[in-house]
N, C-alpha and C positions, 0 to 999 in steps of 0.2 A: 504493499499500498505505499500512496505517496502522500506526505502532509503538505498542506496548501494554506497559508497564514497571510491575513492582513491585519496589520496592527493600525489601532486608532491610539493617538497619544494626545491626551489634552493638557496644555500647558497655560496657568494662570501667568498673566503678563505682570510686569513690573511697572506698574503706572502708581500715581498718587490717588486716584480717582476711580471710581466705578465705570463702566463701560458706558452706560445711558444716562449718568446723573453724578451730580458732585460730590457723593458721600466718599468718605474715605474708603480705599480698597484694603486697608491695613487690618483686617479683622483678626489676625490670630491672637488668641488668649484675651481679648477684649471682652466685655462684659456683653451677654446675649442681647441682640436686637437694639443697640445702642448707635449702630452706624446704619441707619435707615432713613428713607425719606417716602414720599407718596409714590415715586418713580420706581424705587426698587421693591416696593411693597405692592405694587401693581393695583395702585388705588385709580379708581374711575378718574378720567380725565386727565390723568398725569401723561405728559408726552415726552418720548425718548429723544436724547441730545448725544449724538455720537461722541466717543472720545478719540480725538484726532491722534493723540500720540499712540495709543493702543493701535489703531490703523496702522500708523508708521512702524510700529515693532512686528506687527503681522506681515507686511512688505518685507521688512529687513530679513526674518525668517525666511521667507520666501525666496530672497535674492542669495541667501547663504545656502539654501538648498537646490540651486540652480533651478528655480520655477519661474515660469511665466508669469508677469504680472497683469492681472485685468486692468483695463483702462477706465472701469467705472465700478463702483461698489453698489451692490443692491443686497437688502437684508430682507429676510422672509421670515414668518411666524410659524415657529413648529408646536404643534398642540400636542399638549397630555396633560394628564389631571394628576398631580402628586401634591402632597402638602408643601414639599421643596420648591414649588413652581408657583409663586402667588398670582401670577397674571393668568394662569391655564395655559400659557404657550411660553417659549423662549424664542428670543429674538436671535436668529441665526442667519446662516446662509445655505441654501440649497442648490438651485442649478448653477448658479453663478458665483465660485467662490472667488476669493480674491487673488489667489495663487495655486497655479496648475503644473502637473506635469515636472516635478523635480527629480532629483536623483541625491543619493547619498551613499558614499562607499563605506564598506566595514571591511576591516581586516580579520580573517577567520585565523582559528588556531594554528592551520597548516601553513601560514604565512601567504596563502591566495587573497585576493580581494574579490567582495561580492558587491554588485550594486542594487540597491533597495530602491524601486521606483515609488516615487510619491505622487498619488494621485490629485491631491487637493490638499490646502491651506485654508481654513476658512475662520473667519472672525465670528464669535457668538459670547454670550454673558453666561457665568457660571449660575447654578441653582444654589437655594439656601442649604443648611446642613440639618439633617434628622436625628434626633436622638430616641432609641427605641429602648423604653424602660419598663421596669416592673414595680409595681407597688408593694413597698416592704410588709405592708399590713394586710391587705387585700389578696396579693398576688396577681392583680389585674394588670394586664400590659396596658402600656399606653405611651404615646409619642409627643415629644416636644420639638418645636421648630426654632432653630435661629437663623432671623434672615441677614445677619452681617455679611454673610458671602454673596447673598444672592446679587447678582449683578456685577461680580468682579469680572473684569476682562479676560476672557479665555479666546485660546486659537486652537482647532483640532486639526493635528497633521494625519492624513489617512494615505496609507499606503495601497497600492494595488496587490493582488492575492500573489505575491512573488517571493515571499519568504518560506524557506524549505526546511526550517527545523526551529525548534525552542530556542536553540542555542544562538542562531541567526538573529531571531526576534530579541533577545536579551542584548545582543552585540548591538543592535540598530537603535534599541531604547536609550542604550548608554551613551551611543554617539549624538543622538538628538538632545540628550541631557548635557552633555558636553558642548554642543554647539550653542545650544541657548544660554549657557553661563557665559561661555566666551563672548557673545553678542551682548550680554547684560540684560536681556529680555526678561529674563525669569530666573528666580534662583532654582527652580525645579526641584524643590525639596518635597520628596513625596511623602515623609512624615508628617509634613504640615499640609498635606493634600494640593500643592503646587503642581504637582505633575500625576496623570493618572494614566494608566494603560488598558485597553481593553483589546484584547486579539480576537479576531474571527478565524476560526478554524474548521477544516474538512479534511477528510480523507479520500482519497480516490484511487481506484485500482490502477497500478501502473500499464501504460499503454493504452488504457481505455478513455483518456480524456487528451486534451490540447488547450493549449493559452493562444484564442485569437482576440487581437486588439486588446491585450491585457486582461481580458475576462477567461473564465475556464469554461470550457465547451465539451460535451461529449462526443465521442467518436462512435460512429454507427448507432446502434440501438440502447447503447450504454446509458443508464438514467444515474445522472450525478447523485451523490450523497449530500444531504443538506448540511449547513454549515451551522457551528455554535458559535455565540459570543459570550465571552467571559469577562464580568464586571468586577469592580471592588477590587481591583490589584493594586498593592498598597507600597510596594518595592519591585525593582527591577529584578532582583533574583527570584523574586515570587512569578514575574511574568515566565520566565523559564519552566518553573514547577508546574503551573498552572496549565501550560499549553502540555507538557508532558503527560500530564494528568488526564486531560481532556482527551489527547490521542489515544491513551491507553484504554479510557472508558469506551469510546466510540468502536475500537478495533475488537475489545471483548464483545460488545452490543452485537457486532456484524457476526462475529464467530459463534455467538450463541443463537443466530438467527433473528435477532430483534430489529425492527425497524426503526433508523434513525430519524429524528424529528428536528426540524429548524425551532432552536429555541436560543433563551438568554439564560446565564447561570452565573451564579456569584462565587468568587473565590474565599474560602473559610481558611483563613491562613494558619488558624490555630490547630485544625484538623488536617489541612494539607489536601484539601479535596474541594472539587466544584458542586455546588448545591444548584438544584433547577430553582429558576425563579418564575419564568414565564414564557410562553410561546413567543418567538422571534417577531417582532413588528415588520411590517414593510413600510416604505415611504408613505403609501396611502394612508397607512394608520395614522399617520402624523398630521394630516390634512394640510400640506404646506401651502401657504400663499403669500404673495409679496406683503410686507410690512407697509402698510399705507401712511403710517406717521414719519417715515423716515424716507427723503427724496433720494434719488439717484445722486451718489458722489462721484464725481469726475476724476480720474488719476491721469496725471499729464506725464509726459516723459520727463519734465524738468522734476516734477514730484519724485518719481523714482531716481533721477541722477541726486537729488540732494539726499534722501535717503541713504543711498548707497555708498556717500561718502563716510557713514557710519559703520560700515563693515570693517572688521578687524581680519589679521591675518589668522585662519581656522586653523584648528589642529592638524590635518591632513599636510597643509602647505608648511606649517612650522616643521612639522617632523621631517618631512622632505629637505628643506634647507638646514637643519640640524645635521642631517645624514651628509648632505655633500657640502656644506661649509665646514663643519667642524669634526666630521668623520666621528660621531659618536656611535655608540652601540644601540642596538634594538631597545634594549632593557631600560639605559638610561634616556633614550628618547620618549619611550612609553611614560616613564615616571615624570619627566621635566615638561611635557605636553599635557598631562593629565588634566590641568586648570590652569587658565590665563594666569592666576595670581603666581602660580609656580614658575611658569615659562617667564613671565616679568622678573621674578626675583633671579633667577638664573641669567637673564641676559643684562640686567643691570649689573650683577657682580661679574660676569664675563666682560662687559664693556671696559670695566675699571682693571681686572687682572691681566685680560690679554690672553688667559689660557682656558678655553672651553673645557677641555677633558678633565684637568684638576678641579674646576669649578663645579663639573657636573659630579663627579667622585664625591667631593663635600657633600653636596646637597643629597644624591641618592642613597648616600650611605649615612654618616653620622646623624645629618639633620632629619632624614626621612624617618629614621629609627626613632629619634626623639619626637616625631610628630604622631607617629604611630602608637607610640607607648603611651602618650599622654592624651591621645583624641584631639588634637589642636590643628590649626591651619598654620600654613608658612608664613602668613603677616604677623602671626601671634609670638613668632621666635624672637627672642631678645638680641640674636646677632643680626644685624642688617645685611644687606648686600655688599654696603661699602666696607663693613668691617671683614666679611667674608674675601673680599678682593685684597684687603691688605694681608691677611694670613695668607693667602695662595702666593701672593708676590713674596711674602718673607720666606716661605720654603723654597720658592724657585731660585731666589736670589742666595740660599743657604744661610740666610740670616738666623732661622732657627730649624730644628730639625723637624721632620714629619711625625714623629712621635711627639714632641714638645707641642706642634700644632693642634693635634687630635688633643692633647691634655688641656691646652686653652679652650678648644673649642667646646669641648665637653663640660667644662667648668662653667663658661657661659650660658649654656644651655640650661645645664642642671639648677643652676643659681637662679634661673629666670629674671635675668635683670641686664640691663644695658652696661657694658662696660668700654672703656678706652683700650681698644684692642693694641693701639701702640705702644700703649704703657704696660701691657702683659708681654708683648714681644720684647720689650726693653728688659723688663725683668726676668724673661726666660735667658736672655742673651747674657745679662750679667752674672745669672747663676751657672751658665752653661761651664764645661769644664773646658778650657781652653788650654791650658798649661800642658804642654808635650808630656813633661816628667811626670806629671801627676798621672796623666791618662796612660802612660806607659807603665807605671807601676799597677795600675787596675788592670790592664791586659795580662800582665806577669802573674798577677794573683790569680786570675780567672783560669790561666794556663795550669797553675800549680794545683788549683782546686778542682781541675776536671781532666785528671790524666787518661780516663778512657777516651774522652773525646779528641784529646791530642794524638793518642796511637792510632785511632779512627782515621784521622786526617793524613797521618804521615802514611798510613796503609792505603790511602787511595780513595778514601770516602771524603772527598772535599766538600760535601753538602753540609758537614758538619759545622762548617766555619758559621752558619747562620745562629746555631746553638751557642757557639762561644761569643758572637757579638752579643747575643741577648745577655748573656753572663756579665758581660762588661757594662753593658748598659744598666743591669740591675745594680752593680756597683756604684755606677756614676748617678744613681736615680734618675735616669733617664736624661741627664744633662750634657752628655756626649754626642760627638757627630758620628753616628753610625759608619758611615763612611770613611771616616778617619780611623775608627776602631778596626774595620775590617783591615785597612791597610797595614796597621800597625800589627794586628793580630798574622797577616801572612808573612810580614818580614820575621818576626820571632818565630813563627812554625817553619820557617824555611831555613833556620840556622842550623 
């Protein structure tokens, strides 16, 4: 069986106000129903006014994903009746989305590249948040609604049915989140509900179907299996798990002789399963028609050109440049381009140090270990790019040893406070063992205390020199130059 997946991603846009009113869109952890007005509450006579900045951010995402941008914007009403939709309809876009026919490349684990086709990116408004609760006394179920989120600007990014596996879906969702954060159009924090994923999944017999104009078509008299949409996915890892579960469920049902039905299911993260919610709606069920209270908005070439100036170098282009210009390894590139903040930190430090590889090693090694251990971001560390550049240059000019630089860096990070790196380096230099006589005495002491290592070296096991260098460095408390120590050891051992 072949797995065929289309993925819908909803992104809340990073605007100050809501999509069609002036209420604040910053609803997270605010008192329920305090950020509302007649417009986002759907009261009679309240007329919507589109948020221009939200429309610009939608176009920016379209440009970043190689979409064609429509020359006019038309809004539609999408009708359905749930408590989280106060108007009884959502203002969205139906047949004329703002952005069409885009592409996003994802890198697969085997190193190959797959292109995901984007069918559309359209602008709409978010709904309210419902809380399904149980009365502590009677045990009766009841629901509360917080309308603070109602009307927050939202874009929906819809792929064509071109994704072939749960893993590809996960990688694509990760890339969309990365692009959105690079552009600064959304924080895309799934824990805060700023990004939601809804895969549409079907399984078809191999060789019994074909893709025609990016639509699944049967071959011969084969009857296509219906698709399932999975809602309520709150993390990117859960996207992969939900798809895997659903593919197995549908496969098992077919093998058991059961008939598949088109349906909407929810993802239960605690149980790790999908659960039936309702029969899948069709477009007709939503009774789309043009939003009469919002006129057509024209989009000129100059509008698009102005918005395009806000594009930044995106992760793929940045990764290519790091590889070609700096000769960095794939792992380092992946870490350094993971977020725009990390990339900017690296580039600032490199611009000042002139050494891309050493700068990358410091960041992907000690600094990233510190970030992961403490659950913080790159901008939260006490050592700034300027400090890292000074440290890197000091090692390269042999002003201090690599070991001493590590010690200084670890001390700065662990104390979580800004320090004068230049002063720290001066202290390290003043405490360094620079007297050749003192250093030679340490070398001789290390040789006398490690006779077996001396014997091994003289019998041809020259790799043991590393052990002896370490012994001298221990005696010097890390204040000796390891290269100088190695030279002295070789001279003494050669006698």
